[in-house]
LUMTI-309954 format. One line per 5 residues: their letters; for each residue y, x, z of C-alpha. Coordinates in steps of 0.02 Angstrom, whole numbers, plus 50000, padded with zeros to 5 digits. Example, Ala and Ser with C-alpha at 12.3 -4.5 7.8 and 13.67 -1.06 7.14 Angstrom:
2
AS	49775 50615 50390  49947 50684 50357
END
This chain:
740
MPIGP	50446 51512 45315  50551 51658 45382  50702 51714 45281  50692 51890 45212  50550 52000 45150
TTYFG	50383 51983 45237  50289 52137 45294  50129 52084 45208  50204 52057 45034  50092 52135 44906
KEKVF	49933 52127 45010  49841 52043 44868  49673 52107 44926  49653 51954 45038  49647 51851 44879
VDREP	49560 51966 44757  49415 52038 44855  49305 51921 44754  49174 52038 44688  49053 51904 44622
CIQAF	49196 51818 44528  49267 51980 44462  49096 52043 44410  49066 51881 44316  49228 51913 44220
RENIQ	49179 52092 44178  49011 52032 44111  49100 51895 44015  49208 52023 43927  49054 52117 43870
KSGTK	48974 51957 43802  49134 51881 43731  49094 51932 43552  48919 51862 43557  48962 51678 43582
EYNVL	49054 51562 43465  49144 51481 43611  49169 51560 43780  49237 51468 43933  49236 51544 44107
FYHGI	49284 51417 44241  49323 51457 44423  49334 51311 44544  49373 51294 44729  49480 51200 44854
AGIGK	49669 51213 44859  49733 51373 44938  49570 51467 44913  49653 51599 44802  49611 51549 44623
SKLQK	49785 51590 44556  49783 51763 44634  49608 51788 44565  49675 51752 44390  49811 51883 44412
ELQKI	49680 52011 44462  49577 51969 44307  49731 51989 44199  49765 52158 44281  49588 52211 44233
LDEKY	49627 52171 44051  49791 52268 44058  49712 52421 44139  49538 52426 44064  49552 52330 43900
PEILW	49729 52349 43832  49667 52305 43658  49626 52126 43714  49770 52006 43691  49793 51880 43831
AAIDL	49913 51742 43880  49921 51628 44032  49989 51456 44066  49996 51359 44230  49980 51170 44222
NTKTY	50068 51157 44389  50224 51145 44280  50222 50961 44238  50291 50974 44060  50148 51091 44011
RESGT	50023 50950 44034  50083 50870 43871  49991 50951 43727  50144 50984 43619  50241 51074 43756
FLITL	50083 51165 43812  50055 51235 43639  50237 51283 43612  50236 51375 43779  50070 51460 43740
RNKIQ	50136 51508 43567  50289 51589 43647  50182 51687 43770  50068 51748 43631  50216 51797 43522
DKSKS	50288 51897 43667  50137 52012 43646  50099 51996 43459  50170 51956 43288  50071 51798 43260
KFYLF	50179 51683 43151  50098 51511 43179  50160 51446 43010  50055 51290 43003  50078 51243 43186
NIAHA	50268 51266 43181  50290 51157 43027  50175 51022 43097  50261 51030 43265  50434 51019 43185
IYWKK	50381 50862 43091  50301 50791 43249  50454 50829 43355  50575 50755 43229  50473 50595 43218
LHPEI	50475 50587 43408  50662 50625 43423  50745 50574 43258  50918 50574 43338  50910 50754 43402
PLLEQ	50934 50900 43280  50796 51029 43267  50845 51203 43326  50782 51353 43230  50779 51460 43388
NYPLI	50637 51351 43453  50529 51429 43318  50541 51617 43342  50479 51745 43215  50460 51624 43068
REEGF	50642 51567 43081  50680 51732 42998  50582 51670 42849  50704 51583 42732  50583 51445 42685
FSKIV	50567 51383 42864  50757 51371 42885  50759 51262 42731  50622 51149 42804  50721 51130 42965
NVLNE	50876 51083 42865  50779 50952 42766  50706 50876 42924  50877 50871 43008  50965 50798 42855
FGPAH	50836 50682 42778  50697 50665 42908  50509 50691 42888  50494 50557 42754  50559 50670 42614
TKLII	50391 50750 42583  50434 50807 42405  50576 50917 42467  50462 51000 42597  50325 51028 42467
DILNN	50452 51104 42347  50508 51225 42482  50329 51277 42518  50294 51299 42331  50439 51421 42322
APDNI	50389 51515 42479  50328 51696 42470  50154 51721 42396  50071 51762 42562  50135 51601 42638
MRFFN	50086 51494 42488  49913 51573 42493  49899 51533 42678  49935 51348 42652  49828 51336 42494
ERAID	49678 51409 42584  49691 51275 42717  49715 51133 42592  49848 51049 42698  49897 50878 42631
MNMLT	50082 50873 42668  50096 50694 42604  49968 50637 42731  50047 50739 42872  50222 50672 42847
AMEAP	50155 50494 42832  50076 50503 43005  50157 50438 43164  50200 50560 43303  50048 50519 43414
EIEKL	49931 50550 43266  50011 50718 43229  50003 50765 43413  49813 50751 43408  49809 50875 43263
LPGFF	49924 51004 43341  49785 51095 43438  49688 51116 43276  49840 51183 43183  49878 51301 43327
AADFA	49699 51363 43330  49695 51393 43142  49854 51498 43149  49795 51601 43297  49621 51628 43223
NYLGT	49702 51688 43062  49805 51815 43160  49659 51880 43262  49537 51898 43120  49354 51929 43159
DSKAY	49360 52091 43257  49497 52063 43387  49473 51981 43556  49589 51867 43654  49586 51779 43822
IFIDT	49684 51622 43865  49706 51587 44052  49740 51410 44113  49778 51379 44297  49790 51218 44401
YEALW	49678 51125 44280  49666 50977 44399  49850 50938 44365  49800 50856 44200  49742 50707 44305
DDLRD	49902 50695 44407  49952 50510 44421  49825 50469 44284  49659 50451 44377  49665 50262 44370
KGSFH	49717 50257 44187  49589 50267 44049  49427 50364 44061  49410 50520 44168  49368 50638 44026
EKDEW	49504 50585 43905  49635 50678 44009  49577 50851 43950  49503 50795 43785  49638 50886 43683
IRDNL	49588 51051 43764  49400 51022 43770  49372 50942 43600  49521 50995 43494  49589 51162 43554
IPNMS	49440 51266 43614  49317 51219 43473  49447 51265 43342  49480 51437 43418  49314 51520 43384
GVSWV	49309 51695 43457  49444 51661 43587  49386 51667 43768  49454 51551 43903  49472 51579 44089
ICGRE	49514 51415 44176  49544 51384 44360  49539 51213 44443  49489 51126 44603  49342 51024 44539
KLLWV	49191 51086 44444  49196 51036 44261  49076 50897 44211  49075 50932 44025  48887 50949 44042
PECDS	48810 50823 44031  48948 50693 44035  49037 50750 43876  48921 50856 43770  48764 50947 43824
DWDMY	48804 51087 43699  48936 51150 43821  48792 51215 43925  48782 51362 43802  48967 51404 43812
LEQHQ	49028 51354 43985  49001 51467 44135  49060 51405 44306  49085 51497 44471  49141 51431 44639
VDELP	49277 51525 44733  49219 51516 44913  49301 51549 45080  49334 51730 45125  49210 51826 45234
ESYCR	49263 51825 45417  49266 52015 45423  49390 52019 45281  49501 51889 45363  49503 51996 45519
EFLED	49545 52153 45421  49687 52065 45330  49765 52001 45492  49754 52174 45568  49839 52249 45415
CGIEN	49978 52120 45437  50013 52184 45612  49922 52052 45715  49843 52163 45845  49800 52030 45974
KDIRD	49615 51989 45952  49631 51816 46032  49768 51768 45908  49665 51834 45762  49512 51735 45818
IIIKA	49613 51574 45836  49691 51595 45663  49525 51631 45579  49440 51483 45661  49581 51363 45617
SERVP	49598 51430 45439  49415 51397 45395  49439 51565 45304  49556 51491 45174  49682 51624 45114
YYLNL	49832 51509 45101  49815 51460 45285  49800 51644 45333  49962 51683 45243  50052 51537 45327
SVDTF	49990 51600 45495  50059 51774 45459  50226 51692 45415  50222 51603 45584  50178 51764 45675
EKINK	50322 51860 45596  50446 51720 45627  50401 51710 45812  50391 51899 45828  50576 51914 45783
KRQPV	50619 51816 45941  50480 51849 46065  50301 51907 46086  50182 51784 45998  50047 51707 46109
SKDFG	49883 51620 46071  49949 51443 46093  50072 51472 45949  49926 51466 45826  49779 51361 45772
KTQPE	49882 51207 45730  49875 51109 45568  50003 51164 45440  50098 51032 45339  50099 51148 45190
IFNIF	49909 51146 45189  49903 50957 45186  50032 50952 45045  49934 51066 44930  49771 50976 44967
VKYLS	49841 50805 44919  49962 50861 44785  49869 50777 44643  49795 50630 44739  49856 50452 44726
AGEIR	49914 50358 44881  49753 50256 44878  49646 50413 44866  49738 50490 45014  49709 50334 45119
AFEVL	49525 50331 45066  49501 50512 45119  49590 50476 45284  49459 50341 45316  49319 50458 45262
SAPNF	49384 50597 45375  49328 50496 45527  49138 50511 45504  49059 50683 45509  48973 50638 45346
WDRDL	48939 50485 45240  48821 50425 45106  48852 50298 44969  48808 50150 45081  48928 50200 45220
FEILM	49061 50239 45090  49051 50062 45023  49052 49988 45198  49209 50086 45246  49300 50045 45084
KKFDP	49264 49860 45108  49311 49862 45291  49474 49960 45283  49526 49926 45103  49622 50089 45073
GVPTS	49654 50051 44890  49498 50129 44815  49360 50010 44758  49181 50033 44811  49145 50080 44630
GFSEL	49257 50232 44651  49124 50333 44740  49076 50441 44591  49257 50488 44558  49300 50533 44738
VKFSF	49150 50647 44767  49203 50755 44618  49346 50830 44719  49325 51013 44765  49344 50983 44952
IKTDS	49193 50866 44952  49026 50950 44988  48854 50875 44979  48679 50919 45037  48505 50885 44972
NGKYY	48491 50727 45078  48634 50639 44989  48759 50664 45131  48940 50705 45088  49063 50804 45191
IHQLM	49249 50842 45182  49297 51025 45195  49342 51052 45378  49518 51117 45345  49556 50967 45235
RKNLQ	49474 50851 45361  49579 50914 45507  49738 50893 45406  49691 50717 45352  49656 50667 45533
EHQDS	49821 50741 45589  49914 50648 45451  49831 50479 45482  49910 50347 45594  49830 50364 45766
TDRKN	49800 50177 45783  49715 50168 45614  49610 50318 45658  49555 50240 45822  49511 50076 45734
IHQFL	49399 50170 45613  49314 50263 45754  49287 50097 45844  49209 50024 45689  49096 50175 45665
LAYYS	49049 50169 45848  48989 49990 45823  48904 50040 45659  48800 50178 45738  48773 50086 45902
NKIED	48696 49943 45804  48566 50063 45736  48502 50099 45912  48521 49924 45984  48362 49851 46057
LDIKA	48271 50012 46018  48084 50017 46048  48055 50181 46141  47889 50199 46052  47972 50195 45881
IAPEH	48116 50319 45902  48134 50419 45742  48252 50560 45683  48373 50432 45612  48393 50356 45786
ELALT	48427 50527 45861  48561 50554 45729  48635 50381 45761  48653 50421 45946  48742 50587 45918
EAFYH	48858 50509 45788  48894 50358 45899  48938 50476 46041  49058 50571 45928  49150 50410 45883
AKEAL	49143 50343 46062  49239 50497 46121  49377 50453 45997  49375 50264 46023  49349 50237 46209
EAEEL	49439 50283 46368  49343 50391 46492  49274 50249 46600  49223 50146 46449  49144 50300 46371
HKWFV	49039 50330 46527  48980 50150 46535  48937 50146 46350  48842 50309 46350  48734 50268 46501
YASDP	48682 50110 46410  48658 50189 46238  48560 50340 46299  48443 50241 46413  48301 50214 46286
FNRAA	48305 50399 46240  48296 50442 46425  48148 50327 46452  48063 50399 46297  48083 50576 46367
FWQLI	48205 50637 46233  48284 50747 46365  48318 50894 46251  48424 50779 46143  48529 50694 46277
TPIYE	48551 50836 46404  48687 50930 46306  48778 50764 46279  48773 50728 46466  48839 50904 46497
EMLQI	48985 50867 46381  49012 50699 46467  49023 50791 46634  49165 50900 46566  49257 50749 46493
LEAEL	49251 50645 46651  49303 50790 46762  49452 50825 46648  49503 50643 46622  49462 50562 46790
GPQHP	49459 50709 46910  49319 50786 47016  49328 50652 47151  49307 50498 47040  49153 50386 47064
DFAAI	49110 50398 46878  49111 50587 46890  48991 50576 47037  48882 50457 46935  48871 50578 46788
LNDLA	48828 50719 46908  48685 50613 46971  48626 50569 46794  48631 50749 46733  48537 50806 46888
ELYRH	48406 50676 46847  48384 50749 46673  48364 50923 46745  48237 50848 46865  48141 50770 46721
KGDYE	48138 50939 46635  48075 51022 46794  48234 51123 46820  48250 51082 47006  48366 51229 47042
KALPL	48497 51153 46925  48467 50975 46985  48482 51004 47173  48665 51065 47181  48721 50924 47064
YQRAL	48639 50792 47175  48717 50873 47328  48890 50874 47247  48872 50691 47194  48824 50643 47371
EINEK	48974 50736 47443  49096 50647 47325  49023 50475 47352  49020 50490 47541  49202 50542 47540
ILGPQ	49256 50401 47423  49137 50260 47466  49085 50292 47645  48908 50326 47710  48838 50151 47687
HSDIA	48873 50118 47502  48734 50080 47378  48786 50228 47269  48755 50340 47419  48581 50267 47430
ATLNN	48548 50304 47247  48593 50487 47267  48493 50500 47428  48345 50427 47336  48359 50559 47199
LALIY	48381 50700 47322  48222 50643 47408  48131 50661 47243  48189 50841 47223  48137 50886 47400
RYIED	47969 50808 47367  47947 50910 47208  47989 51072 47297  47871 51016 47436  48001 51001 47572
YEKAL	47921 50839 47632  48017 50828 47794  48182 50816 47701  48105 50702 47570  48052 50578 47705
QFNQR	48221 50592 47790  48323 50556 47633  48207 50417 47574  48216 50329 47741  48405 50340 47744
ALDIR	48416 50271 47567  48300 50127 47613  48403 50081 47766  48565 50074 47664  48491 49974 47522
EEVLG	48409 49845 47631  48570 49822 47729  48690 49823 47581  48584 49745 47443  48458 49641 47537
SQHPD	48274 49663 47556  48233 49589 47385  48344 49703 47281  48253 49809 47149  48335 49969 47212
VAQTL	48247 49938 47377  48083 49927 47285  48118 50090 47196  48154 50180 47361  47999 50108 47438
NNLAS	47896 50172 47292  47972 50345 47310  47942 50344 47496  47762 50293 47464  47742 50441 47347
VYFDI	47796 50561 47484  47671 50484 47603  47540 50498 47466  47576 50684 47447  47554 50713 47633
EDYEK	47401 50600 47633  47478 50462 47738  47416 50324 47624  47458 50174 47733  47647 50184 47705
ALPLY	47706 50124 47533  47774 49971 47442  47847 49909 47274  47975 49768 47235  48070 49673 47096
QRALE	48249 49654 47033  48384 49524 47032  48577 49505 46984  48713 49383 46899  48850 49244 46914
IVEKV	48970 49304 47052  49134 49279 46962  49101 49095 46927  49057 49066 47109  49209 49158 47178
LGPQH	49343 49122 47048  49287 48958 46971  49226 48918 46796  49401 48904 46717  49475 49072 46770
PSVAA	49531 49194 46632  49423 49329 46709  49271 49219 46683  49323 49199 46502  49334 49388 46484
KLNNL	49160 49411 46553  49091 49275 46441  49176 49356 46293  49095 49523 46329  48926 49442 46353
AGIYC	48946 49352 46188  48986 49518 46106  48827 49594 46172  48724 49448 46104  48807 49472 45936
QMRNY	48760 49655 45933  48582 49603 45975  48589 49475 45834  48554 49337 45959  48682 49222 45880
EKALP	48618 49061 45959  48662 49125 46132  48830 49197 46077  48891 49035 45995  48912 48925 46151
LYQRV	48988 49071 46247  49126 49095 46117  49158 48907 46117  49179 48909 46305  49292 49063 46300
LEINE	49403 48977 46172  49415 48818 46277  49465 48917 46434  49595 49026 46347  49675 48883 46252
KVLGP	49686 48780 46413  49750 48920 46526  49852 49028 46405  49905 48905 46270  49849 48889 46088
QHPDV	49970 49023 46023  49927 49165 46144  49867 49332 46067  49710 49325 46174  49667 49161 46088
AITLN	49687 49249 45920  49569 49388 45974  49441 49257 46025  49461 49169 45858  49434 49335 45769
NFAGL	49275 49369 45865  49215 49191 45839  49248 49210 45652  49141 49367 45647  48998 49271 45727
CENME	49015 49129 45601  49016 49256 45461  48853 49331 45525  48778 49157 45538  48833 49126 45357
DYGKA	48950 48983 45407  49081 49052 45288  49193 48900 45282  49219 48900 45470  49237 49090 45474
SLLYQ	49378 49082 45346  49474 48950 45445  49456 49048 45608  49515 49211 45527  49666 49121 45451
RALEI	49715 49042 45617  49695 49208 45710  49802 49300 45581  49937 49165 45588  49951 49183 45778
VEKKL	49963 49374 45785  50084 49385 45638  50198 49263 45727  50181 49333 45904  50152 49520 45875
GQKHP	50222 49558 45702  50146 49629 45543  50127 49810 45604  50050 49780 45774  49876 49860 45790
TTMAI	49795 49693 45833  49873 49613 45679  49813 49753 45567  49638 49747 45641  49621 49558 45613
KNNYN	49695 49575 45439  49567 49712 45397  49427 49599 45459  49489 49454 45354  49511 49564 45199
GFLSE	49335 49633 45221  49269 49455 45234  49361 49402 45075  49298 49556 44983  49118 49517 45028
MSEEK	49139 49336 44977  49212 49385 44807  49067 49504 44776  48938 49372 44815  49019 49256 44688
END
């Protein structure tokens, strides 16, 4: 934050251009005398401008309705969240604008306070206006000298008070003996009622008043896991508001109130709620221009990063002005996450809730089932039963399909705050979760949920895998969709893959050439030969430069180019490229290789088109155990391959094939690397997961324990591998305890 005055100070319009919210308040004023109770609640995420909205509403009262008494209190001040202090503060604010005496409340509060702090003298100045009344000074003296137990002395003082005061107490039939006999917590519960009675007596039946409460969510600060959810604001909801008939309330908080139906359905008649949404983009743009940000690129970056949240816009203006004092701001100075944003978002969250939302920031959305899976897997400190509480937060959105989303600004800040290793582990888990949904997919049974699983798996694969692994995974995962002609779905993903591989691996890498070839094939399937041809030509150029003219990858591209030339009816080139591809494949792969058969089929198709039917042929495929033949059956590389193969069988739920492979991997690694090597621990962890799936829980537990013992000793408690194995073991224990 720059030191000194900011040029935009006072530009409140960015916060208060909330016509629907303001109009709701104007209408509420008109109806305020028609309802016994009147609560107007505005809710929205942190930084959205609720506090500034309240100030604008208060300004409306001052300018348009000066006869309406109002007072405001902000629960962001921690001491105000205790009912006694809240009421004393509210009393003081009301008395700043009126002559309300609060006789009953002040006496009850004095007794309550003295019972709570018997060793500290009461001060008359804490009770303004009525301290001038002689009778109250006498009550304070009695409480300081004898304590609250001397009820007779207090009653005698009240009996000798002025007639108007005696009449006030007689009308309310206050039993002073009962009041002084109560303990402090019991009196505290009555204070809202006493306060309300005093204030209602002052207002009478014709006057109007508004009480504003801000930062309502602070009532739950550090208390979410203690007692029931709705007991935190019970003293306001059940004791204060119902006893202040005729008083209107404007409350602002992050989460929508759930008084209906969770507390009392009658609140439906008296409670009106409005969401404070993000600002319109046009207004964000106008605000930034007014603040002197003339560069359109900078404005666009700020608006996109802000998600149109006012607090972020203000922070960005601060950044602009700070930089502008030293040099000309440029686009790259903006669009970053702001620590202040994260701090206000999580201000009233527990450490466990923050960790839970960090986990939930990884998926684009979640439902209840995925929520429970993630909480079990990563154990952030929130139980699976905590779903209903977490989705109440203002930054959680939902749709009609039962999917939940974190507000994008909050989500970006959570991801930035989270440990990168933890974040990658979650993405790896979600990659496996969604990949499993499209494993062994029957191309005749592909449904919308499978399309969604592919797009979500790709999102997590980008975060979890390095470029070469990402390429290999996606070619495998997208294959059934390709064969089922879901080309509209996978083409934009392949286009994104092309950009990723070019950026990460460079334009001369074999994987980049491969993705060029695959994307060209999709264009070919869609009949877009003009887009396909230059991609095939570029792939051929790269592969010939890297691999030489006689490589099998060259043959694959030649084969595909031949198809394009055939489709555009350039049969001479089609025959030429097919023949060249066939020559390479027969030489490099052997005459029985399936790629040879494919080229022969393509060549036959060209001859068919030109009516030379005698030249064509098909063939079959073959491939496997080279590493064992070359390196021997006990080499660590063989163990790695076996481990990967076992993992694939596990994903396919073919546990009987995976079991002997893991046993063999474990034998090789223990023999070659020793029983305490981290690779042995990883194998034990994988083996344990297989046993868990096969419901051999006793063996799974022993394998997890041994794996954890090795990594804790060799790698330490905070190593990513240790944390991953520990998470697996904790998830296993959690599932076992639930089954019991």
